[in-house]
DOZAZA-601275 format. One record per residue (C-alpha): residue number from 0; x, y, z. Coordinates in steps of 0.1 Angstrom, whole numbers. Example, Ala and Ser with C-alpha at 12.3 -4.5 7.8 and 13.67 -1.06 7.14 Angstrom:
<atoms>
    nr       X       Y       Z
     0     123     -45      78
     1     137     -11      71
</atoms>
This chain:
<atoms>
    nr       X       Y       Z
     0     447    -660    2186
     1     471    -647    2163
     2     453    -613    2169
     3     451    -615    2207
     4     490    -627    2206
     5     494    -599    2188
     6     482    -574    2210
     7     498    -587    2241
     8     530    -584    2220
     9     527    -550    2210
    10     517    -538    2246
    11     545    -552    2260
    12     566    -535    2230
    13     548    -502    2232
    14     559    -497    2272
    15     597    -518    2268
    16     626    -502    2259
    17     635    -487    2227
    18     657    -515    2220
    19     637    -545    2233
    20     605    -533    2217
    21     625    -527    2184
    22     634    -562    2187
    23     604    -580    2198
    24     583    -560    2168
    25     614    -573    2141
    26     609    -606    2157
    27     570    -606    2143
    28     575    -589    2110
    29     567    -618    2084
    30     593    -608    2060
    31     586    -634    2035
    32     555    -620    2026
    33     554    -611    1990
    34     531    -578    1979
    35     503    -595    1956
    36     497    -561    1940
    37     517    -530    1929
    38     528    -514    1961
    39     503    -486    1977
    40     520    -452    1994
    41     496    -442    2026
    42     508    -411    2036
    43     497    -399    2074
    44     481    -361    2074
    45     462    -365    2105
    46     469    -332    2119
    47     464    -315    2089
    48     434    -329    2079
    49     420    -321    2116
    50     431    -283    2116
    51     453    -264    2090
    52     473    -242    2118
    53     492    -219    2093
    54     528    -227    2108
    55     554    -242    2087
    56     546    -281    2093
    57     517    -275    2076
    58     530    -256    2047
    59     559    -285    2046
    60     531    -316    2047
    61     510    -294    2021
    62     539    -289    1996
    63     550    -325    1999
    64     512    -339    1994
    65     509    -316    1961
    66     542    -328    1949
    67     535    -366    1954
    68     502    -360    1939
    69     517    -350    1902
    70     545    -379    1908
    71     555    -412    1926
    72     565    -442    1921
    73     541    -466    1937
    74     507    -481    1923
    75     485    -452    1941
    76     488    -432    1969
    77     464    -425    1996
    78     465    -392    2023
    79     453    -409    2055
    80     442    -399    2089
    81     436    -415    2122
    82     418    -393    2155
    83     419    -403    2191
    84     387    -422    2185
    85     397    -447    2154
    86     426    -457    2136
    87     436    -448    2099
    88     413    -439    2074
    89     418    -428    2039
    90     409    -388    2034
    91     402    -367    2004
    92     413    -341    1987
    93     386    -320    1971
    94     401    -305    1943
    95     374    -276    1941
    96     380    -263    1979
    97     419    -274    1978
    98     420    -287    2009
    99     416    -324    2026
   100     382    -330    2034
   101     368    -361    2058
   102     340    -376    2070
   103     325    -407    2091
   104     318    -426    2061
   105     355    -428    2052
   106     369    -459    2043
   107     391    -477    2067
   108     431    -480    2058
   109     438    -513    2049
   110     471    -524    2035
   111     488    -553    2025
   112     521    -570    2025
   113     547    -542    2004
   114     526    -510    2008
   115     548    -484    2024
   116     530    -459    2055
   117     552    -424    2058
   118     543    -407    2089
   119     548    -374    2070
   120     526    -353    2096
   121     535    -347    2130
   122     510    -366    2151
   123     530    -369    2181
   124     496    -373    2202
   125     486    -400    2182
   126     510    -423    2166
   127     520    -442    2199
   128     479    -444    2206
   129     476    -466    2178
   130     508    -484    2183
   131     494    -521    2185
   132     476    -511    2150
   133     505    -501    2131
   134     530    -527    2147
   135     502    -558    2133
   136     501    -535    2098
   137     541    -545    2100
   138     543    -578    2107
   139     520    -578    2082
   140     542    -571    2057
   141     542    -533    2055
   142     569    -510    2054
   143     565    -477    2080
   144     585    -448    2075
   145     584    -418    2095
   146     598    -381    2091
   147     617    -365    2117
   148     615    -324    2117
   149     641    -325    2149
   150     642    -337    2181
   151     644    -304    2202
   152     615    -316    2224
   153     641    -342    2237
   154     673    -323    2237
   155     656    -287    2249
   156     628    -294    2269
   157     623    -265    2292
   158     617    -250    2259
   159     582    -265    2253
   160     548    -274    2275
   161     554    -309    2293
   162     526    -324    2276
   163     542    -315    2243
   164     574    -333    2253
   165     558    -363    2269
   166     540    -367    2234
   167     574    -360    2218
   168     591    -385    2236
   169     563    -411    2235
   170     563    -405    2195
   171     601    -409    2191
   172     602    -442    2210
   173     572    -455    2190
   174     587    -444    2158
   175     616    -458    2163
   176     603    -492    2174
   177     584    -493    2143
   178     605    -478    2113
   179     622    -493    2087
   180     634    -461    2082
   181     631    -423    2085
   182     631    -391    2068
   183     650    -361    2079
   184     644    -323    2070
   185     687    -315    2074
   186     713    -334    2080
   187     717    -319    2115
   188     684    -335    2126
   189     700    -366    2106
   190     729    -366    2129
   191     711    -359    2157
   192     688    -390    2153
   193     712    -414    2144
   194     733    -403    2177
   195     702    -408    2195
   196     689    -442    2180
   197     728    -455    2187
   198     723    -443    2222
   199     694    -460    2226
   200     714    -495    2220
   201     703    -496    2184
   202     723    -504    2157
   203     723    -472    2135
   204     727    -495    2104
   205     693    -512    2111
   206     674    -479    2107
   207     681    -463    2072
   208     679    -425    2079
   209     682    -403    2047
   210     679    -364    2048
   211     664    -346    2021
   212     658    -305    2006
   213     630    -291    2014
   214     613    -265    1989
   215     608    -228    2002
   216     584    -217    1975
   217     551    -208    1995
   218     532    -207    1959
   219     536    -248    1954
   220     521    -260    1984
   221     489    -253    1981
   222     486    -222    1998
   223     460    -207    2027
   224     442    -179    2015
   225     427    -147    2028
   226     439    -103    2032
   227     437     -84    2060
   228     411     -57    2047
   229     438     -31    2046
   230     469     -54    2029
   231     471     -30    1996
   232     474      -1    2024
   233     498     -20    2047
   234     520     -34    2019
   235     522       2    2005
   236     533      13    2037
   237     559     -15    2045
   238     573      -9    2010
   239     579      29    2015
   240     606      19    2047
   241     633      -7    2049
   242     611     -35    2069
   243     628     -62    2079
   244     608     -99    2084
   245     609    -126    2108
   246     587    -158    2108
   247     577    -178    2131
   248     554    -190    2166
   249     563    -167    2193
   250     581    -194    2214
   251     613    -191    2238
   252     636    -205    2211
   253     630    -182    2187
   254     648    -153    2194
   255     619    -129    2194
   256     632    -116    2230
   257     664    -103    2213
   258     655     -91    2181
   259     627     -66    2198
   260     654     -55    2218
   261     678     -43    2188
   262     647     -30    2171
   263     638      -9    2204
   264     677       4    2207
   265     671      16    2167
   266     641      29    2172
   267     658      50    2205
   268     683      64    2176
   269     657      72    2157
   270     661      50    2124
   271     636      43    2104
   272     628      10    2104
   273     602     -16    2102
   274     595     -51    2119
   275     573     -75    2108
   276     564    -109    2126
   277     544    -133    2114
   278     537    -161    2139
   279     514    -176    2164
   280     510    -169    2195
   281     532    -200    2211
   282     543    -211    2247
   283     561    -196    2276
   284     566    -166    2263
   285     539    -145    2280
   286     563    -119    2286
   287     573    -111    2249
   288     537    -113    2239
   289     527     -91    2260
   290     556     -63    2247
   291     545     -67    2213
   292     503     -61    2223
   293     516     -28    2240
   294     543     -18    2222
   295     539      21    2216
   296     548      17    2181
   297     527     -12    2175
   298     513      -7    2135
   299     534      21    2131
   300     571       9    2130
   301     560     -30    2147
   302     539     -53    2130
   303     528     -85    2142
   304     503    -106    2125
   305     492    -136    2147
   306     474    -157    2119
   307     485    -151    2085
   308     474    -169    2059
   309     501    -183    2035
   310     491    -158    2007
   311     493    -127    2030
   312     531    -141    2044
   313     540    -146    2001
   314     533    -107    1997
   315     551    -100    2032
   316     580    -118    2020
   317     578     -97    1988
   318     579     -64    2001
   319     605     -73    2032
   320     636     -56    2021
   321     654     -82    2046
   322     645    -118    2061
   323     661    -126    2099
   324     664    -161    2112
   325     670    -155    2153
   326     663    -190    2164
   327     687    -207    2189
   328     676    -241    2176
   329     660    -254    2143
   330     650    -287    2127
   331     657    -267    2091
   332     649    -231    2091
   333     621    -228    2068
   334     614    -194    2069
   335     651    -194    2052
   336     644    -215    2023
   337     611    -194    2016
   338     632    -158    2018
   339     654    -175    1995
   340     630    -189    1969
   341     615    -153    1972
   342     650    -138    1964
   343     651    -120    2000
   344     692    -111    2015
   345     687    -130    2046
   346     701    -127    2083
   347     703    -159    2101
   348     722    -167    2132
   349     752    -187    2133
   350     740    -220    2140
   351     752    -253    2125
   352     720    -261    2107
   353     715    -225    2094
   354     750    -225    2077
   355     734    -260    2058
   356     707    -249    2046
   357     720    -210    2032
   358     758    -217    2032
   359     772    -187    2017
   360     744    -171    1998
   361     733    -158    2032
   362     744    -136    2061
   363     750    -144    2098
   364     754    -133    2135
   365     768    -143    2164
   366     763    -120    2186
   367     725    -105    2192
   368     732     -83    2219
   369     715     -50    2210
   370     739     -29    2194
   371     759     -58    2175
   372     727     -69    2160
   373     714     -36    2154
   374     746     -25    2137
   375     743     -55    2115
   376     707     -50    2106
   377     717     -16    2093
   378     742     -25    2075
   379     728     -54    2052
   380     697     -28    2046
   381     721       2    2037
   382     733     -25    2007
   383     724     -14    1975
   384     718     -50    1958
   385     689     -64    1975
   386     679     -89    1949
   387     696    -127    1959
   388     696    -152    1934
   389     702    -181    1951
   390     698    -220    1944
   391     665    -233    1953
   392     648    -266    1956
   393     613    -268    1937
   394     589    -291    1957
   395     591    -320    1927
   396     629    -318    1933
   397     626    -323    1967
   398     600    -352    1969
   399     620    -370    1938
   400     645    -376    1968
   401     615    -388    1989
   402     598    -407    1967
   403     634    -427    1960
   404     639    -429    1991
   405     606    -446    1998
   406     607    -463    1968
   407     643    -482    1980
   408     623    -492    2017
   409     594    -504    1999
   410     616    -524    1975
   411     647    -536    1991
   412     643    -525    2029
   413     680    -512    2027
   414     687    -483    2004
   415     726    -482    1997
   416     734    -449    2001
   417     719    -414    2013
   418     700    -400    1985
   419     708    -366    1992
   420     741    -358    1995
   421     755    -329    2022
   422     746    -293    2007
   423     772    -274    2025
   424     792    -299    2051
   425     810    -283    2077
</atoms>
């Protein structure tokens, strides 16, 4: 009978307003229960367990779990995953294959009071599906913390497919109803999230939110492997000519149209410079994808790697003379952190989150007209000093901040302050 009452309450909470749903779940939280064992950490890796898409989020997920495996404050840590057909089960990290493996015989996750569920992966299509299960676990004393990479599908739905927007909005509202806390990947996202929470009629003080600094060292993130057959010749070719690297899925906000226009202008004026793009084909960008595939300088001055491994990406960072980030909005801008870790100069659009991450250690552009952007690119390529020493975080440092926040949520439920001060306030 108690579980039936819980399912009814969870169903009402799931489909109600965010504020009412959160209040209803909170009333069912049995806070008086005390852990009977050393608290355990359950880390959701549902998407990575299903398929490694080799994008920035996957590099973050692998970097975090690798560092957590080395050091965390909990009695034990377990990777968990869910599918559309079943709830959360324990996944395995195969040491020999250096990846997550799953099977139909995997143990069902059975949390208890004092344990923490950390939604590391962006499983926007799965968490709302298992809302009732997670709310029951929370009512029995488990703490729930989600990681917010950004709020862009909520803020700029025109940049995304309708299905992506629907899934994200369901995830954001479900996560907020369930959350004992949130982690964000920048202070910019933290401000956006707290503003959104406030707009839902929820006191921001009731949901602790902490921003952490992520690392950019690809070799510390269990990098995916694989090189093109002619990789050595390609690297030699790219090293001989000034080469600019852009990293990110081909999607509307990434600024690829403006970047290609600037390079077309440079090539038309006879400048010998390469543009290297590492990014999967995305959505709502058929035009720029067609331009890239049919470009007369493809594989001569323009290089597009649409399924690059992390191993190949790391080598391209090494050979690049300049890394450019032209995104119009981001949660972080992982390529900037990766370029800084690789000691490469960076030219980035002057948006707030890039200024937060890069500070005075990188350069910025405001105008993306072909002439203006092309001039900035040439100026940076002509600089005699192409080595950059920047203060970058290791994955162990980044995850130490994360672990501290999770442990505070576990032991007190209300961290007294943000574990990570703003790097470059503005």
